[in-house]
Wavefront OBJ file of the C-alpha trace (Angstrom):
o trace
v -42.614 17.508 -10.941
v -41.892 19.154 -14.291
v -45.698 20.266 -15.350
v -46.611 20.983 -11.570
v -44.085 23.432 -11.896
v -44.874 24.693 -15.088
v -48.190 25.065 -13.642
v -47.604 26.853 -10.503
v -45.465 29.270 -12.551
v -48.372 29.751 -15.341
v -50.934 30.556 -12.481
v -47.979 33.497 -11.324
v -48.317 35.152 -14.154
v -45.328 33.726 -15.709
v -45.377 33.214 -19.963
v -44.584 29.424 -20.879
v -41.656 30.604 -23.505
v -39.814 32.053 -20.436
v -41.128 28.972 -18.137
v -40.019 26.375 -21.053
v -36.292 28.446 -22.173
v -35.404 28.261 -18.410
v -36.148 24.375 -18.014
v -33.241 21.319 -18.111
v -35.852 18.832 -19.202
v -39.049 18.816 -20.570
v -42.731 18.872 -19.037
v -44.302 16.519 -20.903
v -47.940 17.836 -20.676
v -47.251 21.189 -22.416
v -47.055 19.005 -25.638
v -49.108 16.761 -25.203
v -51.913 19.663 -23.948
v -51.436 20.632 -28.077
v -51.690 16.928 -29.636
v -54.684 15.984 -27.366
v -55.940 19.640 -28.676
v -55.464 18.884 -32.403
v -57.240 15.873 -31.658
v -60.012 17.087 -30.617
v -60.442 19.221 -33.065
v -60.254 16.948 -35.887
v -62.313 14.467 -34.615
v -64.673 17.334 -33.359
v -64.825 16.094 -29.476
v -65.472 18.520 -27.482
v -62.766 18.395 -24.598
v -63.949 21.819 -22.560
v -61.243 21.793 -19.980
v -58.209 20.854 -22.705
v -59.704 23.329 -24.797
v -59.334 26.054 -21.474
v -55.542 24.603 -20.998
v -54.770 25.057 -24.276
v -56.065 28.858 -24.250
v -53.884 29.531 -20.794
v -50.398 27.448 -22.409
v -50.800 28.638 -26.263
v -53.071 31.676 -26.563
v -52.287 33.725 -23.431
v -55.912 33.653 -21.939
v -55.360 34.275 -18.058
v -55.606 31.105 -15.649
v -58.738 32.859 -14.133
v -60.432 33.711 -17.652
v -60.364 29.799 -18.379
v -61.906 28.744 -14.806
v -64.469 31.111 -15.224
v -65.402 29.937 -18.311
v -65.410 26.637 -17.426
v -67.550 27.512 -14.199
v -69.749 29.282 -16.528
v -70.424 26.268 -19.080
v -73.690 25.411 -19.699
v -74.576 21.758 -17.970
v -74.909 18.977 -20.489
v -75.283 15.651 -20.543
v -72.464 13.675 -20.684
v -73.435 10.280 -21.174
v -76.468 10.479 -23.421
v -77.661 6.918 -23.544
l 1 2 3 4 5 6 7 8 9 10 11 12 13 14 15 16 17 18 19 20 21 22 23 24 25 26 27 28 29 30 31 32 33 34 35 36 37 38 39 40 41 42 43 44 45 46 47 48 49 50 51 52 53 54 55 56 57 58 59 60 61 62 63 64 65 66 67 68 69 70 71 72 73 74 75 76 77 78 79 80 81
């Protein structure tokens, strides 16, 4: 899929702009990530995976660093009752 190809190429170190400029079709996950990230900020909802994907795509954070950030997070109860 287009989204998978973007992910593979990001993982190989290519820059998003270079990937997108060479594609004939849109990888809808890229703009969806931006929309979800923006909405989570507006609604003050913590979405750590989305935040890291956003940073990889739009803030030039390496995938390795994003994974380490996610894996190093303090455990929290995600279903407070």
